[in-house]
N, C-alpha and C positions, 0 to 999 in steps of 0.2 A: 420733802414736797418738791416734786416738778411740773410743772405745768401741766402737764397732761391728767393728771390727778384733780387736777381743779379746774379742769371742762376752761382753760385756755386754750386758744389757737390762734397760727397764723392765716388771719383774713388774705385773703386775695388783693393786690396792689389798687384795683377799680374801685372797691368799697368805698364808700366814707370817709374822707378823713377829716379830723380835728383841723390839722394844718400841719405844713410841709415844715421841718428841719433842714437847715444849709449852714455848712462852714465857710467861713471867707479864706482866700488864698495870705497861702505862709509865704513871704519873700525867700527867706532864707532854707526852705526846705524844697522849691519849684526845680525844676528839672532848667528853665530857660529864666533866673532869676530875670535878665535886662525886659521879659515881656511881660514885667510885673502889673504895669497901668493897664496894656492890652486885657492881660488875663481876669483884673479887676472888674472891668469894661463888660466882659460874658457873663460874670458871676453875674452882674446888677442887671445882665440882660433877660440869664434866665429868671433871676430874684422876681423881678414886674413879671416876667410875663407870668408867672404863678402866683404869683397877687391877684391878678385880672382875675383868680377864681378862687381862692383861698387863703387864710393866714397865713406867713411868713415868719420864721423864727429865726436869724441869723446870728450864728455861732460864732461871736468874735475873742482873739486876742483882747485880752485889755486896753492893753500897749496901743491899740487899734483901733479902739472904740470909737475914733476921734468922731464927732458929726460935726467941728469945723469942716471937715473934708468936704470941699461940694458932691463929693459922688454921692458919700453915705448921707451927708445932708439931705437930698433927695430921696434917697431910699426912703431913710425914716422919717419922712412924711409924711407919706403913706399910711394912713393908719392902719394897712393889714398887714404890714412890717414892721417887725421887733424886734432888738436885740437883748442874744442873752451871752453876758461874756462868760468865758470858759476857756480855759487854756489850751490849747492845739497844738499839734506836731505840724497835719499836714490837714487840707480840705475836702479829701474823700469822705464824706461823712455817713455815704450809701454802705461804706466799711468798717466803720468804727462807729456809727452810732450805732444805735440804740435797735433791737429787733419785736417791735410793739404785737400786742399779741390783744387778745375781746373773750371775754367770758363769756359763759351761756346768759349771764347778767346783765353784757353789756361794761363790767370792769374791765377798763384797760389796763394793762401793765406791760414790761418788757424784758426779754434778753438781753445779756452782758457776757457779750461771747470775748475772749483772747485774741486780741490783735498783734500781730507780729510784723507789720509792714510787707502784705503780699510775699511771706515767708524770709525776711530781713532784709527786706531788697535794698531799705531808707533807713537808716539811721540817720536822726533816731525816732521811736516811735512812744518813748513814753508816756509822755502827756497825751498822747493819740487814744492808750491804753485804756485811762484815765473818763476818756468823756462821755463816754454810756450810761456810765451810772451818773455822772452830774445833770448830766440830761435827764434822766428818771427823777434823782431828788428834786429838782427843780420844778420838774411837774404832778411833781408830789404822786410816783404810778409804784407798786410791787416791782421790785426787780428781782429777778432770778438768774445767778449766776452758772451759766454753762461751763462744761472744764473742756471747750474746743477751742481752736482756733478755726476762726472761719469772720467772711466777710459779706455781708449783707447780698454784695451783689455775685455771689457766689452759685445763689441759689433763688427760685421761683416759687408761689405756691401756688394752689388754683384755689384755694378756700374749700378743698370738698375732701381731704387729703391727700391729696398729690405733690408732692416736690420735684422741681428738673432743677440737674446742677448737671459738671462736667466730671469726670474720672480725673480729668490732666488739672482740674484742681483741687479740687479736696481729697484727692487720693495721695497729692504729692505729699512725698515727704520732707519739704521745709512749712509744713503746718502741722500735721497731730502725727507722726512719724510711728509713734508709738502704739498709734488702733489702726486693728483691720479696718475692710470696707465696711463689712457690717457690725463692729463697733459704732462704727461713726455714726450707720444710719440710725442705730441703735438711742444714740444721743438726741440724732432729731427729731425722732419721734416723742423723747421724750417733753424735748422742750421746745417745741411747732406743733403737738398733737397731730401730726401728718403720720399717716399707715403706709403709706410705699413711694419709694425713689424710684426716678427715673435719672438713669443713668446715660447721658450722651458721651462720646468720648471725649473730644476735643472742642478748644470753644478759637475763634480765629487765629488766622496766623498773625505772630508780630502781636499778640494783645499780653503786657507784660503782668497783669494779672495771672497769669498759667491760667487761662482758660474761661474766667469770670463766663459766667453763662447769662447774661444781658448783655451782649454783647453778642451771640447770634439766636435764642431762641427765648421766647415767652408765652405766659399763658395769656389767650386771648378771650377764655372764661373757659367754663366747665367744659374739659374735654375740647378744648380746640388749640392747639398750637402756631405760633408764628416763628419762622423760621426765615434768615437771612443765607441767600442762595448765592452761589456763584456758576455761571454756565464758562470760565473759560476754563477748558485743561492746562491750560500754563499756569493756576494758580493754586499758588498754595492750597487754598481755602475750598476750591473744587473740589479736593479727593476727603477735601473733613467736612463737608457739607452731605458730601454724598453717603457717608459713611452715619452721619449721624439722622439723614434719611429716611437710611435702611431702619438704623435702629428705631425709630417714633415709629415708624411704619409696623414692626409688629408688634409693640409697645401696646398695653392698654393702662389707665388712669386706676385710683386705688376702685373706683367702680364698677369696674370691668368694663368702661368704653370704648372704644379705638377713640386714635385722634383723628379729629378732622385738622387736617396741614397747613396753614396758608405760608405762601412764599411768596418772601420781599426780594429784590433783586439786590444785593447790595450794589456800593458807589464805586467808581473805578478807583483800581491801586492806585496807592499817592505814596510819596516817599518825601519824609524829608533829613532831609541829607544820605545817609543809609538807612536810616530807621523808617519803617513802616510804618504810618499812623493807624491807628484798629477806627477806620471808621465803620461806624454802623446806625441805622437808623431802629435800630431795638432796643436802643440804646433811650428810645424815650420815656416820659413820667408820663404815666396817670395823675392827675389832678381832679375833682370835682368839676363836670360836668366836660371835662378837656384832656388832652394831649396835647404834652412840650415834645416839638419834634424839632432833632437838629437834623441842618438841611445843610451843604457841604458847599453847592455852588460852585461855577466855573464847568471843568468835564462832567461834573455831579447831576448838572443842571435836571437831566433825562429823568436820570434813576431815583433825585428830588422830588419831581414833580410824581413819578408812580407812587412814591412810598407817603406820600399828601393823600392821594387815590385810593391807595387800598386798604389805608385808615381808617377813611371817610368814611368808605364801604362796608368798612367791616366795623366804627364807631359811630352810625347813622346820630345819632344820641350827642353823641360829644365833639366841641369843638375843635379842631385841626390847629394851634399854635405855632409857629414854627419859630426857632430861632438861630441866630448864628452856629453852626456844628463843628465852623473850623476857631473860633475863639478861643478853646483852653485844652483842644485836642490835644496840641503838643506836649503837653504837661499828664496826659496820659487816659483820659477821660470823657467824659462828655454829661449829658443832663442826668440819665440814673444815676451814674455815680457817685452825682452831688448831692442828692437829694436823698431824705430819708421818710416817711408817711406818717403822721401817729394818726390812727383809723378812728372814727368815733364810735363811742362806747353807744 
């Protein structure tokens, strides 16, 4: 029995949340373990920002759940922040956590995908692959085990039958090499109760996730898509975003509506040594009554301001809460990558 047979579906991210799940960093798995304290401070900033709007459950390795640590003691003094001890290898819960569903009676359940560390890039991932079922067990929710390697950051839904993703990620042979595009679509329809998949070509240049859609485009509402754009023809993102804009310009959603497309200017190109950092304003996160928006400062001050203004205009009923987007970006992701929403039933 699949979720679609029981009328479960994945709601859009802007629907009301019961809480947010976020995992605590693991120093041994970090790209830059010497930055551990700074990265923890960045996570704490995100957690406290979310807690201004809704409860937060912090998934921690048992060995790290030491409330005598001043930073953790400060976090857990907040009655909206709680600890859930689950062993894990890495801290990107968007990708290894469950994808939550709601049925037409308001019952919440979750999909447990297979996780292979973004195509086997980072050993080891055995513990991460077991995180989603443990979260679902902890909150007492029905679990649907899907036969797909899938990450939450690789898809967005509009709550009305449309899913947005990239070919670069979902069709990558390091994920589900035995499945065709049509077979992957069929599984997504069964487990998320969507009716149409809109396929962009690529994600942002330098994105080590193989082009997660949550860095380049997202739904802003039914029939509305936000996309991060680049105006510099010398930048690799220029051709990438032009192609994606052409695709969206000729596509419709599951209900046959043409998309209204809203552009947000990308931050200036930034490198860490020889590695391009994947700076994205679209790695923001919806919370109840607000949006948590990463901003980057420095040369990005102008685009930071434009992004905040664009989101404030688009979502006048939500408070735009900014956080330091540079705090964790060297580790490969940002606010949306760290979080997983549990919808209200």
